[in-house]
N, CA, C and O of each residue as an XYZ file, in Angstrom:
480
protein
N      75.168    -67.352     60.507
C      76.043    -67.493     61.722
C      77.017    -68.551     61.378
O      78.212    -68.313     61.553
N      76.625    -69.733     60.892
C      77.646    -70.720     60.520
C      78.603    -70.264     59.444
O      79.778    -70.629     59.400
N      77.991    -69.384     58.513
C      78.814    -69.017     57.395
C      79.956    -67.980     58.019
O      81.112    -68.038     57.601
N      79.609    -67.142     58.920
C      80.536    -66.169     59.544
C      81.549    -67.060     60.384
O      82.741    -66.756     60.415
N      81.071    -68.128     61.040
C      81.996    -68.884     61.809
C      83.091    -69.564     60.929
O      84.256    -69.689     61.307
N      82.648    -69.967     59.796
C      83.589    -70.602     58.798
C      84.416    -69.614     58.373
O      85.595    -69.958     58.298
N      84.154    -68.431     58.056
C      85.140    -67.362     57.619
C      86.055    -67.120     58.762
O      87.259    -66.994     58.537
N      85.584    -67.045     59.976
C      86.426    -66.721     61.080
C      87.485    -67.834     61.227
O      88.669    -67.533     61.380
N      87.078    -69.097     61.185
C      88.016    -70.199     61.308
C      89.080    -70.200     60.137
O      90.224    -70.624     60.301
N      88.636    -69.720     59.008
C      89.502    -69.785     57.857
C      90.390    -68.463     57.804
O      91.161    -68.257     56.867
N      90.253    -67.696     58.730
C      91.105    -66.438     58.878
C      90.839    -65.481     57.647
O      91.783    -64.956     57.056
N      89.699    -65.300     57.330
C      89.282    -64.482     56.283
C      88.808    -63.009     56.594
O      88.326    -62.696     57.683
N      88.965    -62.235     55.667
C      88.668    -60.802     55.869
C      87.138    -60.659     56.202
O      86.320    -61.326     55.570
N      86.749    -59.787     57.197
C      85.231    -59.752     57.486
C      84.617    -59.022     56.417
O      83.412    -59.255     56.336
N      85.064    -58.207     55.565
C      84.467    -57.430     54.472
C      84.360    -58.209     53.215
O      83.253    -58.270     52.679
N      85.379    -58.816     52.676
C      85.260    -59.498     51.332
C      85.351    -60.984     51.444
O      85.068    -61.690     50.476
N      85.749    -61.506     52.631
C      85.950    -63.084     52.796
C      86.880    -63.633     51.800
O      86.720    -64.811     51.481
N      87.847    -62.942     51.253
C      88.830    -63.389     50.247
C      90.365    -63.276     50.818
O      91.213    -64.163     50.721
N      90.526    -62.077     51.393
C      91.928    -61.812     51.932
C      91.988    -62.385     53.316
O      90.992    -62.811     53.901
N      93.194    -62.377     53.809
C      93.540    -62.993     55.168
C      93.785    -61.871     56.212
O      94.352    -60.819     55.918
N      93.371    -62.132     57.312
C      93.631    -61.159     58.430
C      95.066    -61.327     59.031
O      95.818    -60.368     59.205
N      95.374    -62.584     59.326
C      96.773    -62.780     59.752
C      97.598    -63.268     58.546
O      97.116    -63.979     57.665
N      98.832    -62.851     58.566
C      99.760    -63.319     57.454
C     100.505    -64.638     57.904
O     101.726    -64.725     57.773
N      99.797    -65.594     58.402
C     100.323    -66.921     58.730
C      99.503    -67.909     57.956
O      98.323    -67.661     57.712
N     100.077    -69.016     57.560
C      99.485    -70.109     56.874
C      98.353    -70.731     57.625
O      97.241    -70.860     57.111
N      98.628    -71.108     58.811
C      97.731    -71.821     59.747
C      97.768    -71.072     61.049
O      98.805    -71.025     61.710
N      96.674    -70.496     61.423
C      96.675    -69.625     62.686
C      96.542    -70.572     63.899
O      96.707    -70.100     65.024
N      96.262    -71.840     63.743
C      96.020    -72.697     64.890
C      97.291    -73.297     65.419
O      97.379    -73.723     66.570
N      98.285    -73.319     64.536
C      99.611    -74.096     64.858
C     100.771    -73.228     65.070
O     101.905    -73.706     65.117
N     100.518    -71.843     65.215
C     101.677    -70.947     65.480
C     101.635    -70.668     66.890
O     100.594    -70.616     67.545
N     102.964    -70.466     67.406
C     103.155    -70.115     68.849
C     103.744    -68.700     68.750
O     104.537    -68.396     67.859
N     103.338    -67.869     69.673
C     103.778    -66.595     69.669
C     102.779    -65.518     69.382
O     101.652    -65.860     69.024
N     103.073    -64.279     69.502
C     102.157    -63.231     69.192
C     101.805    -63.205     67.762
O     102.704    -63.451     66.958
N     100.620    -62.939     67.333
C     100.142    -62.930     65.981
C     100.681    -61.802     65.189
O     100.866    -60.702     65.710
N     100.936    -62.041     63.948
C     101.368    -61.041     63.026
C     100.112    -60.720     62.048
O      99.780    -61.491     61.148
N      99.483    -59.556     62.311
C      98.343    -59.199     61.624
C      98.736    -58.449     60.253
O      99.698    -57.683     60.285
N      98.116    -58.615     59.197
C      98.204    -57.686     58.132
C      97.515    -56.384     58.461
O      96.489    -56.376     59.140
N      98.142    -55.131     57.923
C      97.570    -53.987     58.066
C      96.254    -53.754     57.460
O      95.328    -53.201     58.051
N      96.203    -54.245     56.132
C      95.016    -54.140     55.333
C      94.709    -55.518     54.606
O      95.572    -56.395     54.562
N      93.632    -55.658     54.116
C      93.387    -56.824     53.380
C      93.969    -56.794     52.026
O      93.927    -55.812     51.285
N      94.567    -58.034     51.719
C      95.233    -57.957     50.328
C      94.334    -57.794     49.123
O      94.739    -57.393     48.031
N      93.067    -58.137     49.400
C      92.174    -58.102     48.326
C      91.337    -56.877     48.144
O      91.238    -56.335     47.043
N      90.754    -56.452     49.184
C      89.777    -55.292     49.142
C      90.353    -54.085     49.895
O      89.662    -53.068     49.955
N      91.593    -54.114     50.489
C      92.224    -53.108     51.149
C      91.506    -52.564     52.302
O      91.740    -51.402     52.636
N      90.608    -53.312     52.987
C      90.103    -52.838     54.312
C      91.111    -52.813     55.319
O      91.897    -53.755     55.419
N      91.167    -51.722     56.155
C      91.971    -51.582     57.060
C      91.473    -52.269     58.296
O      90.360    -51.946     58.711
N      92.207    -53.229     58.968
C      91.875    -53.932     60.062
C      91.812    -53.270     61.450
O      90.892    -53.534     62.225
N      92.741    -52.458     61.740
C      92.883    -51.809     62.941
C      92.410    -50.325     62.730
O      93.160    -49.467     62.266
N      91.199    -50.103     63.079
C      90.498    -48.963     62.674
C      90.941    -47.679     63.464
O      90.732    -46.580     62.951
N      91.497    -47.769     64.597
C      92.097    -46.639     65.431
C      93.064    -47.401     66.411
O      93.003    -48.605     66.660
N      93.971    -46.496     66.929
C      94.879    -47.020     68.014
C      94.172    -47.588     69.201
O      93.258    -46.966     69.743
N      94.560    -48.710     69.597
C      93.769    -49.419     70.706
C      92.688    -49.981     70.356
O      91.908    -50.291     71.256
N      92.353    -50.256     69.037
C      91.118    -50.929     68.644
C      90.962    -52.333     69.216
O      89.843    -52.760     69.498
N      92.082    -53.069     69.395
C      91.943    -54.461     69.851
C      91.960    -54.484     71.393
O      92.043    -55.600     71.907
N      91.902    -53.529     72.112
C      91.688    -53.571     73.564
C      90.597    -54.293     73.948
O      90.650    -55.065     74.905
N      89.498    -54.102     73.222
C      88.192    -54.744     73.524
C      88.318    -56.234     73.246
O      87.519    -57.013     73.765
N      89.243    -56.640     72.485
C      89.361    -58.094     72.139
C      89.875    -58.898     73.416
O      89.717    -60.111     73.558
N      90.506    -58.065     74.315
C      90.972    -58.746     75.532
C      89.791    -59.236     76.271
O      89.940    -60.302     76.868
N      88.626    -58.639     76.339
C      87.447    -59.169     76.990
C      86.990    -60.425     76.279
O      86.545    -61.348     76.962
N      87.058    -60.527     75.052
C      86.634    -61.672     74.260
C      87.616    -62.766     74.587
O      87.209    -63.907     74.804
N      88.838    -62.473     74.627
C      89.828    -63.425     75.037
C      89.699    -64.023     76.370
O      89.891    -65.231     76.508
N      89.390    -63.271     77.364
C      89.041    -63.496     78.740
C      87.790    -64.439     78.734
O      87.821    -65.423     79.472
N      86.773    -64.223     78.009
C      85.628    -65.132     77.919
C      85.918    -66.472     77.403
O      85.410    -67.496     77.858
N      86.848    -66.421     76.326
C      87.194    -67.731     75.705
C      88.046    -68.547     76.768
O      87.887    -69.765     76.852
N      88.942    -67.883     77.572
C      89.767    -68.517     78.545
C      88.953    -69.141     79.583
O      89.164    -70.301     79.935
N      87.972    -68.371     80.119
C      87.069    -68.773     81.193
C      86.246    -70.027     80.692
O      86.084    -70.998     81.431
N      85.794    -69.978     79.565
C      84.950    -71.099     78.938
C      85.808    -72.344     78.805
O      85.364    -73.450     79.114
N      87.099    -72.154     78.323
C      87.936    -73.323     78.199
C      88.389    -73.882     79.608
O      88.592    -75.083     79.792
N      88.525    -72.956     80.548
C      88.736    -73.497     81.866
C      87.754    -74.230     82.548
O      88.030    -75.178     83.284
N      86.439    -73.763     82.295
C      85.345    -74.411     82.900
C      85.139    -75.866     82.110
O      84.882    -76.898     82.731
N      85.269    -75.822     80.822
C      85.130    -77.072     80.106
C      86.156    -78.063     80.482
O      85.848    -79.251     80.565
N      87.462    -77.617     80.736
C      88.548    -78.522     81.214
C      88.209    -79.084     82.571
O      88.389    -80.276     82.817
N      87.715    -78.229     83.460
C      87.360    -78.694     84.845
C      86.252    -79.736     84.780
O      86.239    -80.698     85.548
N      85.293    -79.522     83.820
C      84.086    -80.551     83.692
C      84.638    -81.827     83.141
O      84.211    -82.917     83.523
N      85.538    -81.709     82.292
C      86.139    -83.073     81.750
C      87.129    -83.655     82.650
O      87.176    -84.882     82.726
N      87.963    -82.907     83.373
C      88.983    -83.497     84.204
C      88.269    -84.022     85.454
O      88.786    -84.986     86.018
N      87.174    -83.516     85.937
C      86.392    -83.813     87.193
C      86.013    -85.399     87.131
O      86.017    -86.087     88.152
N      85.703    -85.891     85.914
C      85.262    -87.297     85.787
C      86.359    -88.261     86.036
O      86.097    -89.437     86.288
N      87.606    -87.808     85.976
C      88.737    -88.768     86.216
C      89.172    -88.750     87.682
O      90.077    -89.502     88.041
N      88.552    -87.902     88.569
C      88.841    -87.812     89.981
C      87.680    -88.284     90.831
O      86.530    -88.134     90.419
N      87.952    -88.887     92.084
C      86.906    -89.380     92.875
C      86.263    -88.272     93.681
O      85.042    -88.281     93.833
N      87.011    -87.321     94.204
C      86.429    -86.157     95.035
C      85.884    -85.147     94.111
O      86.236    -85.101     92.932
N      85.028    -84.333     94.634
C      84.289    -83.324     93.858
C      85.325    -82.211     93.305
O      85.275    -81.841     92.132
N      86.191    -81.744     94.152
C      87.319    -80.942     93.715
C      88.521    -81.338     94.211
O      88.759    -81.197     95.410
N      89.402    -81.867     93.380
C      90.772    -82.344     93.635
C      91.846    -81.172     93.189
O      91.773    -80.566     92.119
N      92.742    -80.983     94.085
C      93.667    -79.891     93.733
C      94.610    -80.184     92.623
O      95.363    -79.322     92.169
N      94.559    -81.468     92.169
C      95.376    -81.975     90.956
C      94.670    -81.454     89.667
O      95.274    -81.471     88.595
N      93.454    -81.012     89.765
C      92.913    -80.422     88.606
C      93.456    -79.109     88.113
O      93.496    -78.803     86.922
N      93.860    -78.376     89.076
C      94.420    -76.965     88.863
C      95.487    -77.029     87.926
O      95.327    -76.331     86.924
N      96.696    -77.792     88.012
C      97.680    -77.789     86.951
C      97.185    -78.196     85.624
O      97.743    -77.759     84.618
N      96.124    -79.045     85.539
C      95.624    -79.586     84.271
C      95.014    -78.328     83.628
O      95.324    -78.056     82.468
N      94.164    -77.547     84.316
C      93.513    -76.424     83.744
C      94.533    -75.346     83.391
O      94.375    -74.707     82.350
N      95.571    -75.105     84.196
C      96.595    -74.165     83.837
C      97.234    -74.660     82.566
O      97.390    -73.832     81.669
N      97.634    -75.930     82.367
C      98.257    -76.404     81.159
C      97.403    -76.083     79.927
O      97.887    -75.497     78.958
N      96.178    -76.460     79.980
C      95.249    -76.232     78.845
C      95.119    -74.629     78.495
O      95.080    -74.201     77.342
N      95.065    -73.909     79.539
C      94.921    -72.407     79.232
C      96.162    -71.875     78.652
O      96.046    -71.045     77.750
N      97.302    -72.224     79.030
C      98.586    -71.811     78.487
C      98.737    -72.305     77.155
O      99.184    -71.565     76.279
N      98.362    -73.640     76.889
C      98.476    -74.170     75.545
C      97.641    -73.545     74.574
O      97.988    -73.492     73.394
N      96.512    -73.045     75.002
C      95.571    -72.533     73.915
C      95.706    -71.004     73.900
O      94.944    -70.388     73.155
N      96.555    -70.355     74.608
C      96.650    -68.861     74.756
C      96.933    -68.218     73.369
O      96.356    -67.175     73.063
N      97.805    -68.816     72.529
C      98.081    -68.349     71.214
C      97.021    -68.441     70.368
O      96.801    -67.546     69.552
N      96.248    -69.531     70.469
C      94.973    -69.574     69.624
C      93.993    -68.601     70.066
O      93.306    -68.024     69.223
N      93.858    -68.359     71.305
C      92.800    -67.515     71.930
C      93.087    -65.974     71.471
O      92.167    -65.182     71.266
N      94.369    -65.663     71.344
C      94.587    -64.279     70.922
C      94.193    -64.046     69.499
O      93.667    -62.988     69.153
N      94.438    -65.005     68.687
C      93.988    -64.995     67.181
C      92.526    -65.062     67.091
O      91.916    -64.313     66.328
N      91.916    -65.951     67.858
C      90.462    -66.048     67.731
C      89.739    -64.849     68.303
O      88.720    -64.410     67.770
N      90.266    -64.332     69.376
C      89.509    -63.111     69.888
C      89.652    -61.831     68.981
O      88.745    -61.009     68.850
N      90.803    -61.750     68.409
C      90.956    -60.520     67.374
C      89.867    -60.751     66.186
O      89.181    -59.815     65.773
N      89.769    -61.999     65.699
C      89.005    -62.385     64.586
C      87.479    -62.117     65.054
O      86.708    -61.460     64.354
N      87.143    -62.625     66.176
C      85.784    -62.395     66.536
C      85.420    -60.916     66.790
O      84.300    -60.475     66.534
N      86.471    -60.135     67.332
C      86.284    -58.695     67.555
C      86.002    -58.020     66.125
O      85.092    -57.205     65.974
N      86.827    -58.411     65.126
C      86.633    -57.841     63.866
C      85.246    -58.094     63.326
O      84.578    -57.184     62.837
N      84.798    -59.409     63.424
C      83.470    -59.725     62.920
C      82.410    -59.095     63.620
O      81.397    -58.747     63.014
N      82.566    -58.891     65.001
C      81.429    -58.285     65.778
C      81.241    -56.784     65.291
O      80.138    -56.238     65.280
N      82.327    -56.217     64.922
C      82.232    -54.691     64.598
C      82.370    -54.443     63.152
O      82.690    -53.303     62.815
N      82.160    -55.412     62.172
C      82.248    -55.071     60.835
C      81.028    -54.309     60.379
O      80.008    -54.316     61.068
N      81.098    -53.696     59.313
C      80.027    -52.864     58.738
C      79.079    -53.794     57.964
O      79.340    -54.253     56.852
N      77.917    -54.037     58.682
C      76.865    -54.904     58.146
C      75.902    -54.134     57.096
O      75.050    -54.748     56.454
N      76.091    -52.861     56.985
C      75.087    -52.077     56.109
C      75.331    -52.310     54.606
O      74.502    -51.898     53.795
N      76.355    -52.906     54.241
C      76.660    -53.288     52.797
C      75.950    -54.407     52.312
O      76.126    -54.796     51.157
């Protein structure tokens, strides 16, 4: 599991762990929609198996966003005196918007690793 997480964070191909999924140097510092490679440059594995393959990654993205929102609420709550202060909402919104670009990339990588062929 830790090995797979390392490969995900390094933007590596789920099949060979040598090629890159996204054609960006650093997937964490880019803003905008990700630019994926069609195939792995090393083993020629096709990343998008069929049209609409990454629609399921939207659910993973939603889960990541909810987890980040809850974590932000837990951290921000300690800075306010009342149990729920309305000033927390813009803080949560800022964090969610700031991490949206990273979430798209991470959800697609997680989706690829969830459905890779483990029979090899």
